[in-house]
C-alpha positions in Angstrom: -218.2 84.1 186.3 -214.9 84.2 187.8 -213.1 87.1 190.0 -211.1 89.2 187.1 -207.5 89.3 189.1 -205.6 90.8 186.3 -203.9 94.1 187.3 -205.3 96.0 184.5 -208.7 95.6 185.9 -207.7 96.7 189.4 -205.6 99.9 188.7 -206.7 103.6 187.6 -206.5 104.5 184.2 -204.1 106.7 185.3 -201.6 104.2 187.5 -198.7 105.7 186.1 -199.6 108.9 187.3 -200.9 107.5 190.8 -199.8 107.0 193.8 -201.0 103.8 195.0 -200.3 102.3 198.5 -201.9 99.0 200.3 -201.3 97.1 202.4 -200.2 93.4 201.7 -199.9 89.5 204.0 -196.3 88.8 203.9 -196.0 84.7 205.1 -192.6 85.1 205.8 -193.2 87.9 208.3 -196.5 85.7 209.9 -198.4 89.5 209.2 -199.2 92.4 206.9 -196.8 95.2 205.5 -197.5 98.7 204.0 -196.5 98.6 200.8 -196.4 101.2 197.3 -196.8 100.1 193.9 -194.1 100.9 191.3 -194.5 99.7 188.3 -195.7 96.2 187.8 -193.6 96.0 191.4 -194.7 95.7 195.1 -192.7 97.6 197.4 -192.7 96.9 201.0 -192.4 100.3 203.0 -192.7 98.9 206.5 -189.5 99.8 207.6 -190.4 103.6 207.8 -194.3 103.5 208.1 -195.0 100.3 210.4 -199.0 101.2 209.4 -200.4 102.3 207.0 -202.0 105.3 209.8 -198.4 106.1 210.3 -197.8 106.7 206.7 -201.1 109.0 206.8 -199.5 110.5 209.5 -196.5 111.8 207.8 -196.2 115.6 206.7 -195.9 114.3 202.9 -197.6 110.9 202.7 -197.5 111.0 198.8 -193.5 112.0 198.8 -192.5 109.8 201.0 -194.3 106.6 199.3 -192.8 107.8 195.9 -189.4 108.3 197.3 -188.7 105.8 200.2 -186.5 102.7 200.1 -188.1 99.8 200.0 -188.0 96.2 199.9 -189.6 94.4 196.4 -191.8 91.7 197.4 -193.1 90.4 194.0 -195.3 91.4 191.1 -198.8 92.9 191.6 -200.2 90.7 188.8 -199.0 87.6 190.8 -200.3 88.8 194.5 -203.5 89.2 192.6 -203.4 86.7 191.4 -203.2 84.7 194.9 -206.0 86.7 196.7 -208.9 85.1 196.2 -209.5 82.9 199.0 -210.7 80.3 197.2 -207.6 79.4 195.6 -205.4 81.3 197.6 -201.4 79.5 198.7 -201.0 80.5 201.9 -197.1 80.3 201.3 -197.5 83.7 199.1 -198.3 87.5 199.9 -201.8 88.8 198.8 -203.2 91.9 198.9 -205.2 93.1 201.7 -207.5 96.2 201.9 -205.5 99.3 202.9 -206.1 100.1 206.1 -205.2 99.3 209.9 -205.5 101.7 212.5 -207.8 104.1 211.0 -211.5 104.0 212.4 -214.0 102.8 209.8 -216.8 105.6 209.3 -219.6 106.2 206.9 -222.0 108.8 205.9 -225.8 108.2 205.5 -228.2 109.5 203.4 -226.2 112.0 201.8 -227.9 111.9 198.2 -231.9 112.7 197.7 -232.0 109.4 196.0 -230.4 107.2 198.3 -232.5 109.5 201.2 -235.7 108.8 199.6 -234.5 104.7 199.9 -234.3 105.0 203.6 -237.4 106.6 204.0 -239.2 104.1 201.9 -237.0 101.1 203.9 -238.2 102.6 206.8 -241.9 102.7 205.5 -242.0 99.4 204.5 -240.8 97.9 207.9 -238.3 95.9 205.7 -241.2 94.4 203.6 -240.0 94.9 200.0 -243.1 94.0 198.2 -244.5 97.2 200.0 -241.5 99.4 198.5 -243.1 99.9 195.1 -246.6 101.5 196.2 -244.5 103.9 199.0 -241.8 105.3 196.1 -244.6 106.5 194.4 -246.6 108.4 196.8 -243.5 109.6 198.5 -241.8 110.9 195.2 -245.6 112.6 194.1 -244.9 114.5 198.1 -241.7 115.6 197.6 -241.4 116.3 194.1 -238.2 116.0 191.7 -235.6 118.7 192.7 -234.7 117.6 196.2 -231.2 116.9 194.5 -230.9 120.7 194.3 -231.7 121.4 198.3 -229.7 122.2 200.8 -229.8 120.7 203.3 -230.4 122.8 206.7 -231.5 125.5 204.5 -234.1 127.7 204.9 -236.1 125.8 201.8 -235.5 122.3 203.1 -237.0 123.1 206.7 -239.8 124.5 204.6 -240.1 121.1 203.1 -239.7 119.6 206.5 -242.7 121.5 208.1 -244.4 120.2 204.4 -243.7 116.2 205.1 -244.8 117.2 209.1 -247.9 118.6 208.2 -248.9 115.3 205.3 -247.7 113.2 208.1 -244.9 111.9 206.1 -241.6 113.1 207.8 -239.0 110.6 208.3 -235.8 110.5 210.9 -233.9 109.9 207.3 -235.3 112.9 205.8 -233.7 114.4 209.3 -230.5 114.1 207.9 -230.8 114.2 204.2 -232.2 117.8 204.2 -231.5 118.7 207.9 -228.6 120.5 209.6 -226.4 117.9 210.8 -225.3 114.6 208.5 -225.4 111.2 210.1 -222.6 109.4 210.5 -221.9 106.1 212.0 -219.2 103.6 212.9 -219.4 101.2 209.6 -216.9 98.4 211.3 -214.1 98.1 214.3 -210.5 98.7 213.2 -208.6 96.2 211.2 -212.1 94.6 209.8 -211.9 95.3 206.5 -211.7 93.1 203.3 -209.8 93.8 200.4 -210.0 93.8 196.4 -211.0 89.7 195.5 -211.9 89.1 199.5 -215.4 87.5 199.8 -217.8 90.1 201.0 -220.6 89.2 204.3 -224.3 89.1 204.2 -226.3 87.6 206.9 -228.0 84.5 205.9 -231.3 85.6 207.9 -231.1 88.8 205.4 -234.2 88.3 202.3 -232.9 92.4 201.4 -229.8 93.6 201.1 -227.6 95.8 198.4 -224.4 96.4 197.9 -223.5 100.2 198.6 -220.8 101.3 195.7 -218.9 104.3 197.4 -216.0 107.0 197.5 -213.8 106.4 201.2 -211.5 109.9 202.3 -208.4 108.9 203.7 -208.6 110.9 207.0 -204.9 111.7 209.2 -205.8 112.4 213.1 -205.4 116.1 212.3 -208.5 115.6 209.9 -206.7 116.1 207.1 -207.6 114.3 203.9 -205.0 112.6 202.7 -206.5 110.6 200.3 -209.3 108.1 198.9 -210.2 105.0 197.7 -213.5 102.8 196.6 -215.7 101.3 199.6 -218.4 98.9 199.2 -220.7 99.6 202.5 -222.5 96.3 201.8 -225.8 96.8 203.7 -229.1 94.7 204.9 -232.4 96.6 204.0 -234.7 94.4 205.4 -232.9 95.0 209.2 -232.7 98.7 208.9 -235.8 99.1 207.7 -237.3 97.1 210.0 -236.2 99.7 213.0 -232.6 102.4 213.1 -231.7 100.6 216.5 -230.7 97.8 214.3 -227.8 99.8 212.3 -225.3 97.9 213.8 -226.6 94.3 212.6 -227.5 95.7 209.1 -224.1 96.9 208.8 -221.6 95.6 210.9 -221.0 91.8 209.9 -218.3 89.8 209.2 -216.4 90.6 206.1 -220.0 93.6 205.4 -216.7 96.6 204.8 -214.8 96.4 201.6 -212.6 98.6 200.8 -209.3 99.0 197.9 -207.7 97.6 196.1 -205.7 100.5 197.0 -205.5 103.8 198.8 -204.9 107.2 196.1 -202.5 109.4 197.8 -203.1 113.0 197.1 -200.3 114.6 195.0 -199.9 116.8 192.1 -201.9 114.6 190.0 -204.9 114.3 192.3 -207.0 116.0 194.9 -210.3 116.3 196.6 -212.1 118.0 193.5 -211.2 114.9 191.6 -213.2 113.0 194.1 -216.4 115.7 193.9 -216.4 115.5 190.3 -215.8 111.2 190.0 -218.4 108.4 188.5 -218.8 105.4 191.3 -220.1 102.6 188.6 -221.2 99.2 189.9 -222.0 96.0 188.3 -223.7 92.7 190.0 -222.7 90.0 188.1 -225.2 87.1 189.3 -224.3 83.1 189.4 -227.8 82.1 187.4 -226.6 85.1 184.7 -228.1 88.3 186.1 -226.4 91.2 185.4 -227.1 94.5 186.9 -225.7 98.0 186.3 -225.7 101.3 188.0 -223.7 104.1 188.5 -223.5 107.5 191.1 -222.0 110.7 190.5 -220.7 112.6 193.1 -221.1 115.8 191.5 -224.7 114.9 192.7 -223.7 114.5 196.4 -225.9 116.5 199.0 -223.2 117.5 201.1 -219.6 118.3 199.8 -216.8 115.7 201.0 -215.0 117.8 203.3 -217.9 119.1 205.0 -218.6 115.4 205.8 -215.4 114.9 207.1 -215.3 117.9 209.2 -218.2 116.4 210.5 -216.8 113.1 211.0 -213.3 114.5 212.9 -213.0 117.7 214.9 -213.0 119.0 218.6 -216.2 116.7 219.7 -214.6 113.5 217.7 -210.9 113.0 218.1 -209.5 109.7 215.9 -205.8 110.1 217.2 -205.1 107.1 214.4 -206.9 108.5 211.3 -209.8 107.4 209.7 -211.7 106.1 206.4 -215.0 107.5 206.1 -217.2 106.2 203.4 -219.3 109.3 201.5 -222.5 107.2 200.8 -224.3 106.7 197.8 -227.0 107.5 195.3 -226.9 104.2 193.8 -229.9 102.1 195.5 -231.3 99.0 193.2 -235.0 98.6 193.0 -235.7 96.9 190.0 -236.6 93.3 190.5 -234.6 90.2 190.4 -236.8 87.4 190.9 -240.0 88.1 192.4 -242.3 90.7 190.6 -242.3 94.2 193.2 -240.0 92.6 195.7 -236.6 94.3 194.0 -233.4 93.9 194.0 -231.3 91.4 196.8 -227.8 89.6 196.5 -227.3 85.7 195.9 -225.1 84.3 197.0 -222.1 84.1 194.2 -222.7 87.4 193.3 -219.9 89.3 191.6 -219.6 93.1 193.1 -217.4 95.1 191.2 -216.9 99.6 191.4 -215.0 101.1 189.7 -213.7 104.6 189.3 -211.0 106.1 185.8 -209.3 107.5 189.0 -209.3 104.7 191.9 -209.7 101.4 190.0 -211.8 98.3 190.7 -213.1 97.1 193.4 -214.0 93.1 193.1 -215.5 90.6 195.5 -217.6 87.7 195.7 -220.9 87.5 197.7 -221.1 84.6 201.2 -222.7 84.7 204.1 -220.8 86.4 206.4 -220.9 83.1 208.5 -219.0 81.6 205.7 -216.7 84.3 204.9 -212.9 83.8 206.4 -213.1 84.5 210.1 -211.1 87.7 211.5 -208.7 86.7 213.9 -206.1 89.3 213.0 -206.9 91.7 215.3 -205.3 94.7 216.9 -203.1 93.4 219.6 -202.2 91.0 217.2 -200.8 93.0 215.0 -199.4 94.9 217.8 -197.3 91.9 218.9 -196.3 90.5 215.0 -194.8 94.5 214.5 -192.6 94.8 217.9 -190.7 90.5 216.4 -190.2 92.4 213.8 -188.4 95.1 215.2 -190.9 97.8 213.2 -192.0 99.5 216.7 
């Protein structure tokens, strides 16, 4: 199944009202440019915002992006068509992940369903064939009302004690219903891949899955300026063996996907739209397999603003801002090949994450060792921008 490179596929349903900003690789500049979508055209505004970080630090980034003079560099449709790495013409522009200098952070265990799956991973010690029995036992002990439980509340602490008494307490339940949120570093700055790029899983992982999420974009002040779609690619077997393997489970080449654009907050789009968003997921396998799922943001256990406050503040500063994956309630448990072993990716899977207000983020699964090498880092970016007279 080929990737859909059309603009209609990628854009929000109300794209005519949206302020959509991103990044495009310009071969004629040997580096990336900050761009805004205006109608069908991509306009380079790097003369007024050399980096996406700079744009997000502006007092009114949406107004600036809408009104700034810029250089048209091509039709969005043509740039999308040139983005998949397998068919790309390196002499023409292509779409990148929409962030650059921002820290890439992620909140974990923010939905009750995904919390249970993390506990199951831990109890199964990375063995998917044990998951079904543990899932039944956990649901029997916890019940069906966990989604209504406020983390850190008296009721949550009572449930904690109940699980301790049953010998079923877990570090994942601690961050799922306890007072403190889990926030970790997903990937280094500049490591994210964008729409139509390849995403990577390790070749030695046998149990892994996509995590369809909304990602908030924050300025260095902690102000939330917009949002984008994200895939927090996860290796369930590595994380299940030990929480100390979280880095290996989460941070691999091409394992953080974001895009297609950042939708900046303006009169047409606000944090309330994020709170009420529904995120859809499809996985189309090379053997004809199809997986569908959804994640409803109104089921999140911690408010998105609270998760941002838990990430940046007096104890944690990010002078270049950050992007924060908000977590997912989607955890695929249906068997793909072997009965009792649940879902895992295959090379060639096409993963699409969709939201009416944010568009679609679509990627092809490869082994991380086969994904495009990440070679353009912060130092190279600074030298490129200086050569272009932008800093």
